[in-house]
C-alpha positions in Angstrom: 9.4 -3.0 -1.2 11.5 -0.6 0.7 10.4 2.2 2.9 7.8 0.1 4.7 9.3 0.3 8.1 7.2 1.6 10.9 8.7 4.7 12.5 10.6 4.2 15.7 8.5 4.9 18.8 9.0 8.5 19.9 8.5 7.6 23.6 5.3 9.6 23.8 1.7 8.4 23.6 1.8 4.6 22.9 -1.5 4.7 21.1 -0.3 7.5 18.8 2.9 5.7 18.1 1.0 2.5 17.2 -1.3 4.4 14.9 1.6 6.1 13.2 3.4 2.8 12.8 0.2 1.1 11.5 -0.5 3.8 8.9 3.1 3.7 7.7 3.0 0.0 7.2 -0.4 0.0 5.6 0.7 2.7 3.1 4.1 1.3 2.4 3.9 -2.5 2.1 1.5 -2.8 -0.9 1.1 -6.6 -0.7 0.0 -9.0 2.0 -2.0 -12.1 2.9 -5.8 -11.8 2.3 -7.8 -14.2 4.5 -11.3 -15.0 3.4 -14.1 -17.3 4.5 -13.6 -20.6 2.6 -16.7 -21.7 0.7 -15.1 -25.0 -0.3 -14.4 -25.8 3.4 -16.9 -23.9 5.5 -15.6 -22.7 8.8 -12.0 -22.6 7.6 -10.0 -19.5 6.6 -8.4 -19.3 3.1 -5.2 -17.2 2.7 -4.0 -15.6 -0.6 -1.1 -13.3 -1.3 -2.4 -10.2 -3.1 -1.0 -6.8 -4.2 -2.9 -3.7 -3.3 -2.7 0.1 -3.2 -4.7 2.6 -1.1 -7.3 5.0 -2.3 -7.3 8.6 -1.0 -9.2 7.7 2.1 -6.8 4.9 3.0 -8.9 1.9 1.9 -7.0 -1.0 0.2 -7.9 -1.6 -3.4 -7.6 -5.1 -4.8 -8.0 -6.3 -8.4 -9.3 -9.9 -8.3 -10.0 -12.5 -10.9 -13.5 -14.1 -11.2 -11.6 -17.5 -11.2 -9.8 -16.8 -8.0 -10.9 -18.7 -4.9 -10.6 -15.7 -2.7 -12.9 -13.6 -5.0 -15.5 -16.4 -4.9 -15.2 -16.5 -1.1 -15.7 -12.7 -0.9 -18.7 -12.7 -3.2 -20.4 -15.2 -0.8 -19.1 -13.6 2.4 -17.4 -10.2 2.3 -15.8 -10.6 5.8 -12.0 -10.8 5.5 -8.7 -9.7 6.9 -5.5 -8.4 5.2 -2.2 -9.0 7.0 1.0 -7.1 6.1 4.5 -7.5 7.6 7.5 -5.2 7.3 10.3 -6.3 5.0 13.3 -8.5 5.6 15.6 -5.6 6.6 13.8 -4.8 9.8 14.7 -7.9 11.9 16.0 -11.4 11.4 13.2 -12.8 13.6 9.9 -12.4 11.7 8.1 -12.1 15.1 10.1 -8.9 15.8 9.1 -7.2 12.6 6.2 -4.7 12.6 3.0 -6.3 11.4 -0.6 -5.3 10.9 -3.9 -7.2 10.4 -6.9 -5.2 9.2 -10.3 -6.8 9.7 -12.6 -5.6 6.9 -15.5 -6.1 4.6 -14.7 -6.3 0.9 -17.1 -4.3 -1.5 -17.1 -4.2 -5.3 -15.7 -0.9 -6.4 -16.7 0.5 -9.9 -15.1 3.9 -9.4 -13.0 4.6 -12.6 -10.7 6.9 -10.6 -9.9 4.0 -8.2 -9.1 1.7 -11.1 -6.9 4.3 -12.7 -5.0 4.7 -9.5 -4.6 1.0 -9.1 -3.3 0.7 -12.7 -0.7 3.4 -12.1 0.8 1.1 -9.5 0.2 -2.1 -11.4 0.0 -1.2 -15.2 -0.9 -4.7 -16.2 -4.1 -4.3 -14.2 -5.7 -2.5 -17.1 -5.6 -5.5 -19.4 -6.8 -7.8 -16.6 -9.7 -5.5 -15.9 -10.8 -4.8 -19.5 -10.1 -8.2 -21.1 -9.9 -10.9 -18.4 -12.9 -10.2 -16.2 -10.9 -9.0 -13.1 -12.9 -6.7 -10.8 -11.8 -4.1 -8.3 -12.7 -4.5 -4.6 -12.3 -2.0 -1.8 -11.7 -3.1 1.8 -13.8 -1.2 4.4 -11.8 -1.6 7.7 -13.7 -2.4 10.8 -10.7 -2.6 13.2 -6.9 -3.2 13.0 -4.4 -5.0 15.1 -0.9 -3.6 15.1 2.2 -5.3 16.6 5.3 -3.1 16.4 7.5 -5.6 18.2 7.8 -7.2 21.6 5.0 -6.1 24.0 3.6 -3.5 21.6 0.5 -5.2 20.3 -2.6 -3.0 20.3 -6.0 -2.8 18.7 -6.8 0.3 16.7 -10.2 1.7 15.5 -10.7 2.3 11.8 -10.4 6.1 12.3 -6.8 5.6 13.6 -5.9 3.7 10.5 -7.8 5.8 7.9 -6.1 9.0 8.8 -7.5 11.9 6.9 -5.5 12.9 3.8 -5.3 16.4 2.6 -4.5 15.4 -1.0 -7.6 14.7 -3.1 -7.3 12.9 -6.5 -7.1 16.1 -8.5 -4.3 17.6 -6.4 -2.4 14.3 -6.5 -2.8 14.1 -10.2 -1.4 17.6 -10.7 1.6 17.0 -8.5 2.3 13.7 -10.2 2.3 15.4 -13.6 4.6 18.1 -12.5 7.0 15.7 -10.7 7.2 13.3 -13.6 7.6 16.1 -16.2 10.5 17.5 -14.2 12.0 14.0 -13.7 11.8 13.4 -17.4 14.0 16.3 -18.2 16.6 15.5 -15.5 16.8 11.8 -15.2 19.5 9.5 -16.7 19.1 5.9 -17.8 20.6 4.6 -14.5 17.9 6.3 -12.5 14.8 6.2 -14.7 11.6 6.2 -12.5 8.0 7.3 -12.4 6.2 8.7 -9.4 2.9 6.8 -9.2 1.4 8.0 -5.9 1.9 10.8 -3.4 0.1 11.5 -0.1 0.6 13.3 3.2 2.9 10.6 4.5 5.2 9.9 1.5 5.3 8.9 -2.2 5.5 5.7 -4.3 7.7 5.4 -7.3 8.3 2.6 -9.9 11.5 1.7 -11.6 12.0 -1.2 -13.9 8.8 -2.9 -12.7 9.5 -2.4 -9.0 7.8 -0.3 -6.4 9.6 1.8 -3.8 8.0 3.7 -0.9 9.6 6.9 0.3 8.2 8.0 3.6 7.9 11.8 4.0 10.1 11.6 7.1 13.0 10.4 4.9 12.8 13.3 2.4 14.6 16.4 3.7 12.7 19.5 2.8 9.4 17.6 2.2 7.1 18.5 0.5 9.3 20.8 -1.7 9.2 19.3 -5.3 13.0 19.6 -5.7 13.6 17.7 -2.5 11.1 15.0 -3.5 12.8 14.6 -6.9 16.3 14.4 -5.4 15.2 11.7 -3.0 13.3 9.8 -5.6 16.3 9.8 -8.0 18.6 8.6 -5.2 16.2 5.8 -4.4 15.9 4.8 -8.0 19.7 4.8 -8.5 20.1 2.7 -5.3 18.1 -0.1 -6.8 14.6 -1.6 -6.6 12.9 -2.5 -3.3 11.0 -5.5 -4.5 9.4 -7.1 -7.6 6.2 -5.6 -8.8 3.6 -8.3 -8.3 1.0 -9.2 -10.8 -2.7 -8.8 -9.8 
C-alpha cells in the first residue's frame, strides 16, 4: 500500500504533528495486526493480520469469519488493539518507521452503508458476508499510541485520532460517481483504476486488485476533480502499492 507515510514534522506543535501523522497512517495503511484476548489461553494476547477500512467517523471496519479465532475472542471480550506500521519504503530499520497502536473495543456493526463501504475496498467481502457468515465489526478507539520515529512516541486521545470529516456518505458517493464516470471516459488499459474512497485527507483507488492511497498533500490542486483524476491516473500507471488482502 503506497501513500501511507506519515507527513514529515513541520517543526511546530509536537502533539499536532503526532496527531497528523497518526491520522495519515490510520487512513492510509488499511491492514495491520489485530490483538485480542485469547480465550484458548486466558491471559495471553492473540495476534492476527487483518484488512480494514475506515468509516466516515474514522473508525476501523473489519469483516470477520465466525470460524476465526480473533472473532471468537472478540465476542467473549471486545477489548483489543490494532497496530499498523508504515511501508517498507520509509526506512530500512522497522523501528524507524512510523507506527500506531489503537486500543479499542470491537462492536458488531449492522449498518448496511458501512458494509457497502467495506465492499468497495474489498469486493470479495460481499460474498463472505452474504454466504459465508462473515460479520462486520467496528473498532471504537479508547486511546492511541503513535511513534513517528526516534524519540517521538506519544499517547493520543481518541478525539485526536477521530478527526472530524466534512464528507458524509452521500457527499462521498456523489464525488466517487463523478470521478469514476470521468475516469471511465479518459482512462487507457495501462492505467485502469477505480476510486473507492475519498475524504478530507486523501483518496483511495484500486487497480488490478491492489489499493493505493493518495494523500491530499500529494495532489496539486486538491480537491479539484481534474487534479484528483490526473494524480490518480499517474499513480495507477506507476503500478500497484500492495496486494489487496482477502477479508
